C-alpha positions as CSV (number, residue, x, y, z in Angstrom):
1,X,-86.9,56.9,78.5
2,X,-85.9,56.6,82.2
3,X,-88.0,55.8,85.2
4,X,-91.2,54.7,83.5
5,X,-92.6,53.3,86.8
6,X,-95.7,55.5,86.4
7,X,-98.7,55.3,88.6
8,X,-100.4,53.0,86.2
9,X,-97.4,50.7,86.0
10,X,-97.1,50.6,89.8
11,X,-100.9,49.9,90.1
12,X,-100.6,47.0,87.7
13,X,-97.6,45.6,89.5
14,X,-99.3,46.0,92.9
15,X,-102.2,43.9,91.6
16,X,-99.9,41.2,90.4
17,X,-98.1,41.2,93.7
18,X,-101.4,40.7,95.5
19,X,-102.3,37.8,93.2
20,X,-98.9,36.1,93.7
21,X,-98.4,36.9,97.3
22,X,-97.8,33.3,98.1
23,X,-95.0,33.1,95.5
24,X,-92.3,35.5,96.7
25,X,-89.6,34.0,94.5
26,X,-91.7,34.4,91.4
27,X,-92.4,38.0,92.4
28,X,-88.7,38.9,92.9
29,X,-87.9,38.0,89.3
30,X,-91.2,39.5,88.0
31,X,-90.7,42.8,89.7
32,X,-87.0,43.1,88.7
33,X,-87.7,42.2,85.1
34,X,-90.8,44.2,84.5
35,X,-89.1,47.4,85.6
36,X,-85.6,46.6,84.3
37,X,-86.9,46.1,80.7
38,X,-89.0,49.3,80.9
39,X,-86.3,51.5,82.5
40,X,-83.1,50.1,81.0
41,X,-83.8,48.8,77.5
42,X,-86.5,51.2,76.3
43,X,-85.5,54.6,74.8
44,X,-87.8,57.2,73.2
45,X,-86.0,58.9,70.4
46,X,-86.3,62.4,69.1
47,X,-88.9,61.5,66.5
48,X,-91.0,59.8,69.2
49,X,-90.3,56.3,68.0
50,X,-89.1,53.7,70.4
51,X,-85.7,51.9,70.4
52,X,-85.4,48.8,72.5
53,X,-82.0,47.2,73.4
54,X,-82.0,43.4,73.5
55,X,-79.9,43.6,76.7
56,X,-76.1,43.3,76.8
57,X,-75.8,44.0,73.0
58,X,-76.3,47.6,71.9
59,X,-78.7,47.0,69.1
60,X,-82.4,46.4,68.5
61,X,-83.6,43.1,67.1
62,X,-87.1,43.3,65.5
63,X,-87.9,39.9,67.1
64,X,-86.5,40.5,70.6
65,X,-87.9,43.9,71.0
66,X,-91.5,42.7,70.2
67,X,-91.2,39.9,72.7
68,X,-89.7,42.3,75.3
69,X,-92.6,44.7,75.0
70,X,-95.5,42.2,74.5
71,X,-96.4,42.0,78.3
72,X,-96.8,45.7,78.5
73,X,-99.8,45.4,76.1
74,X,-101.8,44.6,79.2
75,X,-101.2,48.3,80.2
76,X,-102.0,49.9,76.8
77,X,-105.5,50.9,77.9
78,X,-104.4,52.1,81.3
79,X,-101.3,54.2,80.6
80,X,-100.8,56.9,77.9
81,X,-97.1,56.6,78.3
82,X,-97.1,52.8,77.8
83,X,-99.5,53.2,74.8
84,X,-97.2,55.8,73.2
85,X,-94.1,53.6,73.8
86,X,-95.7,50.7,72.1
87,X,-96.9,52.8,69.2
88,X,-93.5,54.3,68.9
89,X,-92.0,50.8,68.6
90,X,-94.4,49.7,65.9
91,X,-93.5,52.9,64.0
92,X,-89.8,52.3,64.5
93,X,-90.1,48.6,63.4
94,X,-91.7,49.5,60.1
95,X,-89.3,52.4,59.5
96,X,-86.5,49.9,59.7
97,X,-88.3,47.3,57.5
98,X,-88.6,50.1,54.9
99,X,-84.8,50.6,55.2
100,X,-84.1,46.9,54.5
101,X,-86.6,44.0,55.0
102,X,-83.7,41.6,54.9
103,X,-82.0,43.0,58.1
104,X,-82.7,41.5,61.5
105,X,-81.1,44.0,63.9
106,X,-80.6,47.8,63.8
107,X,-78.6,50.5,65.4
108,X,-80.1,53.5,67.2
109,X,-78.7,55.8,64.5
110,X,-76.5,55.7,61.4
111,X,-73.3,54.9,63.3
112,X,-71.9,52.0,61.4
113,X,-72.0,49.8,64.5
114,X,-72.3,46.0,64.3
115,X,-71.3,43.6,61.5
116,X,-70.3,46.2,58.9
117,X,-67.6,43.8,57.4
118,X,-70.2,41.2,56.4
119,X,-70.4,40.5,52.7
120,X,-73.9,41.7,52.1
121,X,-75.7,45.0,51.4
122,X,-75.0,46.7,54.7
123,X,-76.0,50.2,55.7
124,X,-74.8,52.4,58.7
125,X,-78.1,51.9,60.6
126,X,-78.0,48.1,60.2
127,X,-76.4,46.1,63.0
128,X,-76.8,42.8,61.3
129,X,-78.3,41.5,58.0
130,X,-79.1,37.9,58.7
131,X,-82.4,37.3,56.9
132,X,-84.9,35.6,59.1
133,X,-88.6,35.2,58.3
134,X,-89.6,35.8,61.9
135,X,-88.0,39.3,61.9
136,X,-90.8,40.3,59.6
137,X,-93.5,38.4,61.4
138,X,-93.0,39.9,64.9
139,X,-93.6,43.5,63.9
140,X,-96.9,42.5,62.3
141,X,-97.8,40.5,65.4
142,X,-97.1,43.5,67.7
143,X,-99.1,45.9,65.5
144,X,-102.1,43.6,65.3
145,X,-102.1,42.7,69.0
146,X,-101.9,46.3,69.9
147,X,-104.9,47.0,67.7
148,X,-106.9,44.1,69.2
149,X,-106.1,45.2,72.7
150,X,-106.9,48.9,72.2
151,X,-109.0,49.3,69.1
152,X,-106.6,51.9,68.0
153,X,-105.9,51.7,64.2
154,X,-103.6,54.7,63.9
155,X,-100.5,52.5,63.6
156,X,-101.8,51.3,60.2
157,X,-100.4,54.3,58.5
158,X,-98.3,54.9,55.4
159,X,-95.1,53.6,57.1
160,X,-97.0,50.4,58.0
161,X,-98.5,50.0,54.5
162,X,-95.2,50.5,52.8
163,X,-93.5,48.0,55.1
164,X,-96.3,45.4,54.6
165,X,-95.8,45.6,50.8
166,X,-92.1,45.1,51.2
167,X,-92.7,42.1,53.5
168,X,-95.1,40.5,51.0
169,X,-92.6,41.1,48.2
170,X,-89.8,39.5,50.1
171,X,-91.9,36.4,51.1
172,X,-93.1,36.0,47.5
173,X,-89.6,36.4,46.1
174,X,-88.2,33.9,48.6
175,X,-90.7,31.2,47.5
176,X,-88.3,31.0,44.6
177,X,-85.0,31.7,46.2
178,X,-83.0,31.3,43.0
179,X,-84.5,34.7,42.0
180,X,-83.5,36.4,45.2
181,X,-81.1,39.4,45.4
182,X,-80.1,38.3,48.9
183,X,-76.8,36.8,49.8
184,X,-74.8,36.7,53.0
185,X,-71.3,35.7,54.0
186,X,-69.2,36.4,57.1
187,X,-65.5,36.0,57.5
188,X,-65.7,33.8,60.6
189,X,-64.5,30.5,62.2
190,X,-68.1,29.8,63.2
191,X,-69.9,28.0,60.4
192,X,-73.3,28.8,61.8
193,X,-72.8,32.5,61.1
194,X,-72.4,32.4,57.3
195,X,-74.2,30.9,54.4
196,X,-72.7,28.4,52.0
197,X,-72.8,28.4,48.2
198,X,-71.4,31.9,47.7
199,X,-73.8,33.3,50.3
200,X,-77.0,31.8,48.8
201,X,-77.4,28.8,51.2
202,X,-77.8,25.1,50.5
203,X,-80.1,24.2,47.5
204,X,-83.8,24.1,47.8
205,X,-86.8,23.2,45.5
206,X,-90.1,25.1,45.3
207,X,-92.5,24.0,48.0
208,X,-94.9,27.0,48.4
209,X,-93.1,27.9,51.6
210,X,-90.9,30.9,51.9
211,X,-87.1,30.6,52.3
212,X,-85.2,31.8,55.4
213,X,-81.4,32.2,55.6
214,X,-81.2,32.0,59.4
215,X,-83.1,30.7,62.4
216,X,-84.3,32.9,65.2
217,X,-81.2,31.9,67.0
218,X,-79.3,33.9,64.3
219,X,-77.7,30.6,63.3
220,X,-78.0,29.6,59.7
221,X,-80.6,27.0,58.6
222,X,-79.4,23.6,57.5
223,X,-82.4,23.2,55.2
224,X,-83.8,26.6,54.3
225,X,-87.6,26.1,54.6
226,X,-87.7,26.8,58.3
227,X,-91.1,25.3,59.3
228,X,-92.0,27.2,62.5
229,X,-91.2,30.5,60.9
230,X,-93.4,29.6,58.0
231,X,-96.1,28.7,60.5
232,X,-95.6,32.2,62.0
233,X,-95.9,33.7,58.5
234,X,-99.3,31.9,58.0
235,X,-100.5,33.3,61.3
236,X,-99.5,36.9,60.7
237,X,-100.8,36.8,57.1
238,X,-104.1,36.0,58.7
239,X,-103.7,39.1,60.8
240,X,-103.1,41.1,57.6
241,X,-106.2,39.7,56.0
242,X,-108.2,41.0,58.9
243,X,-106.6,44.5,58.7
244,X,-106.9,44.9,54.9
245,X,-110.4,43.4,54.7
246,X,-112.0,45.2,57.7
247,X,-110.0,48.3,58.4
248,X,-108.2,49.6,55.4
249,X,-110.4,47.7,52.9
250,X,-107.8,47.1,50.2
251,X,-109.3,44.2,48.4
252,X,-106.4,43.8,45.9
253,X,-103.9,43.5,48.7
254,X,-106.2,41.0,50.5
255,X,-106.1,38.7,47.5
256,X,-102.3,38.8,47.4
257,X,-102.2,38.1,51.2
258,X,-104.7,35.3,51.0
259,X,-102.9,33.6,48.1
260,X,-99.5,33.8,49.8
261,X,-101.0,32.5,53.1
262,X,-102.6,29.5,51.3
263,X,-99.5,28.7,49.4
264,X,-97.3,28.7,52.5
265,X,-99.8,26.7,54.5
266,X,-100.2,24.1,51.7
267,X,-96.4,23.9,51.5
268,X,-96.3,23.1,55.2
269,X,-99.0,20.4,54.9
270,X,-97.4,18.8,51.8
271,X,-93.7,19.0,52.7
272,X,-93.3,19.5,56.4
273,X,-95.3,16.7,57.9
274,X,-93.0,13.7,58.4
275,X,-92.9,10.5,60.4
276,X,-91.1,10.3,63.8
277,X,-89.4,7.1,65.0
278,X,-92.8,5.7,66.2
279,X,-94.2,6.3,62.7
280,X,-96.5,9.1,63.9
281,X,-97.1,12.3,61.8
282,X,-95.0,15.2,63.2
283,X,-93.9,18.6,61.9
284,X,-90.3,18.8,60.7
285,X,-88.2,21.7,61.9
286,X,-86.6,22.3,58.5
287,X,-87.0,20.9,55.0
288,X,-85.6,21.7,51.6
289,X,-88.2,20.4,49.1
290,X,-85.5,17.9,47.9
291,X,-86.3,15.2,50.4
292,X,-84.1,16.4,53.3
293,X,-85.9,17.0,56.6
294,X,-84.9,17.4,60.3
295,X,-86.8,16.4,63.4
296,X,-85.6,18.7,66.1
297,X,-86.5,21.9,67.8
298,X,-84.5,25.0,68.9
299,X,-85.2,27.0,72.0
300,X,-85.5,30.3,70.1
301,X,-89.0,31.4,69.2
302,X,-90.6,30.7,66.7
303,X,-90.0,27.1,67.2
304,X,-92.3,24.1,66.8
305,X,-93.2,24.0,70.4
306,X,-94.6,27.5,70.1
307,X,-97.0,26.8,67.1
308,X,-100.2,27.4,69.2
309,X,-98.7,30.4,70.8
310,X,-97.9,31.8,67.4
311,X,-101.6,31.3,66.4
312,X,-100.9,28.6,63.8
313,X,-102.8,25.7,65.4
314,X,-104.8,24.7,68.5
315,X,-103.0,23.1,71.4
316,X,-105.0,19.9,71.0
317,X,-104.1,19.6,67.3
318,X,-103.0,15.9,67.1
319,X,-100.0,16.5,64.8
320,X,-98.9,19.3,67.2
321,X,-99.3,17.0,70.2
322,X,-97.3,14.3,68.4
323,X,-94.6,16.8,67.6
324,X,-94.5,18.2,71.1
325,X,-94.1,14.8,72.6
326,X,-91.3,14.0,70.2
327,X,-89.5,17.2,70.8
328,X,-89.6,16.8,74.5
329,X,-87.7,13.5,74.2
330,X,-84.3,12.3,73.1
331,X,-85.5,12.2,69.5
332,X,-84.8,16.0,69.6
333,X,-81.0,16.4,69.6
334,X,-81.3,19.6,71.5
335,X,-83.5,18.2,74.3
336,X,-81.5,17.9,77.5
337,X,-82.5,16.3,80.8
338,X,-80.4,16.9,83.9
339,X,-80.3,17.3,87.6
340,X,-81.5,20.9,87.6
341,X,-84.0,20.9,84.6
342,X,-85.2,19.3,81.4
343,X,-85.8,21.4,78.4
344,X,-84.6,22.5,74.9
345,X,-81.3,24.1,74.0
346,X,-79.8,25.4,70.8
347,X,-76.8,25.0,68.5
348,X,-76.2,28.7,69.4
349,X,-75.0,27.7,72.9
350,X,-72.9,24.9,74.4
351,X,-74.0,21.3,74.4
352,X,-76.2,20.4,77.4
353,X,-77.3,24.0,77.9
354,X,-81.1,24.5,78.4
355,X,-82.7,27.8,77.5
356,X,-85.0,29.6,79.9
357,X,-87.1,30.6,76.9
358,X,-87.9,27.0,76.1
359,X,-89.2,26.4,79.7
360,X,-91.4,29.5,79.4
361,X,-92.8,28.3,76.1
362,X,-93.5,24.8,77.4
363,X,-95.6,26.6,80.1
364,X,-97.3,29.0,77.7
365,X,-98.4,26.2,75.4
366,X,-99.9,24.0,78.1
367,X,-103.5,24.2,79.4
368,X,-102.4,22.6,82.6
369,X,-101.7,25.1,85.4
370,X,-99.5,22.5,87.2
371,X,-97.2,22.5,84.1
372,X,-97.1,26.3,84.1
373,X,-96.2,26.3,87.8
374,X,-93.5,23.7,87.3
375,X,-91.9,25.8,84.6
376,X,-92.0,29.0,86.7
377,X,-90.5,27.1,89.7
378,X,-87.8,25.6,87.4
379,X,-86.9,29.0,85.9
380,X,-86.6,30.5,89.4
381,X,-84.5,27.6,90.6
382,X,-82.1,27.9,87.6
383,X,-81.5,31.7,87.6
384,X,-77.9,31.2,88.8
385,X,-78.6,33.2,91.9
386,X,-79.1,36.4,89.8
387,X,-82.8,36.9,90.2
388,X,-82.9,37.2,86.5
389,X,-83.1,34.8,83.6
390,X,-80.3,34.0,81.1
391,X,-79.8,32.6,77.6
392,X,-78.7,29.0,78.2
393,X,-77.7,27.3,81.5
394,X,-76.1,23.9,82.1
395,X,-78.7,21.2,82.8
396,X,-76.8,20.1,86.0
397,X,-75.1,23.3,87.0
398,X,-77.4,26.3,86.5
399,X,-74.7,28.6,87.9
400,X,-73.0,28.1,84.5
401,X,-74.9,30.2,82.0
402,X,-74.6,32.4,79.0
403,X,-75.6,36.1,78.8
404,X,-75.8,38.0,82.1
405,X,-78.5,40.4,80.8
406,X,-81.0,39.1,78.2
407,X,-84.3,40.9,78.4
408,X,-86.3,38.5,76.2
409,X,-86.3,35.5,78.7
410,X,-86.9,37.9,81.5
411,X,-90.1,39.1,79.8
412,X,-91.2,35.6,78.8
413,X,-91.0,34.8,82.5
414,X,-93.3,37.8,83.2
415,X,-95.6,36.7,80.4
416,X,-95.9,33.1,81.7
417,X,-96.5,34.4,85.2
418,X,-99.3,36.7,84.0
419,X,-100.7,33.8,82.0
420,X,-100.7,31.7,85.1
421,X,-102.9,34.3,86.7
422,X,-105.2,34.3,83.6
423,X,-104.0,37.5,81.9
424,X,-104.8,36.9,78.2
425,X,-104.2,39.2,75.3
426,X,-107.1,39.7,72.9
427,X,-106.3,38.0,69.6
428,X,-103.5,35.9,71.2
429,X,-105.5,33.3,73.1
430,X,-103.8,29.9,73.2
């Protein structure tokens, strides 16, 4: 789908450019990113579904593609083309979930591209089959936010319903991972890309939470109850309660959804609230139900910093605020503070590399406009001279970065900038 700079898109961008006329450096990245994602990552397929490249990797991640498209929801009531593009992505997401709910990334067609040599149940249309809870949360989030923004319920069709049932089945199965059919191993020197224990991961005990093989960084979990992803699951199960209570009116499914949501939420309360060094209650990043926990955060979203953005809790929730303060300190092994910036990195990138996504999320989960402005200014100042955002950059030398073209942080910059000017999506208010 080329040259999607329609009249409606241009009018929207013109309005933003007027609002931010005193911030030309912000606008340079906003204008580049808003059009680049639309023109160079989005493709309308023959069946009218939408395929969205993550950037410099020729595959579509369920997670990334949702985040890439989310800012265009502000145009869903203005542009038929944008509306159809978003609906096409929702349909494509649930088609792929119906192919395999354990896969995280997909090819445009059955071309055997990607990690076909992994020891797991691969198919030609699957790029990668690292099971991550958030890969199932994001498509529900997009479908729900599209409905809330437009009032259009047509995406809640048979494809959607079949996908939802598969998601619920996976999440219930993975509450007792020993009963799971899923396993994953990769022949690699990089330990983070494969699961231990014959592809089943390290041992866990029942907690009520649901198991995840990998983090949203695509690195394996250390302890497999990934708390921020379980938080995200609680939030989107709430969305499903609304859909099946008030739109499709399937009371039997509502009961299943409500029970699962309450079990996961109770698991978080019981097993994932731990003490930081100061003796304060904070959320752990991962737990295993056997007594092992980790206090840390990763830049990839969902992370603990993003809990209010995900819809799990309010920004002023005291445990969240304790957690936030802890994670933006040296108690978090992936928090780095340098000459160019301070923020959160990831095991996925080199030591001392901060992610632009973490800066955007710090801004999106603050009620203070000065913090939002500081994060926008810092992202601009650390773009490596490229007028685009990257994956990670060195805390002292931002010209040293990973990933030349990564659409997700570009669009998070756009989202934060729109948020700064009080653009708020219905159903996603922080």
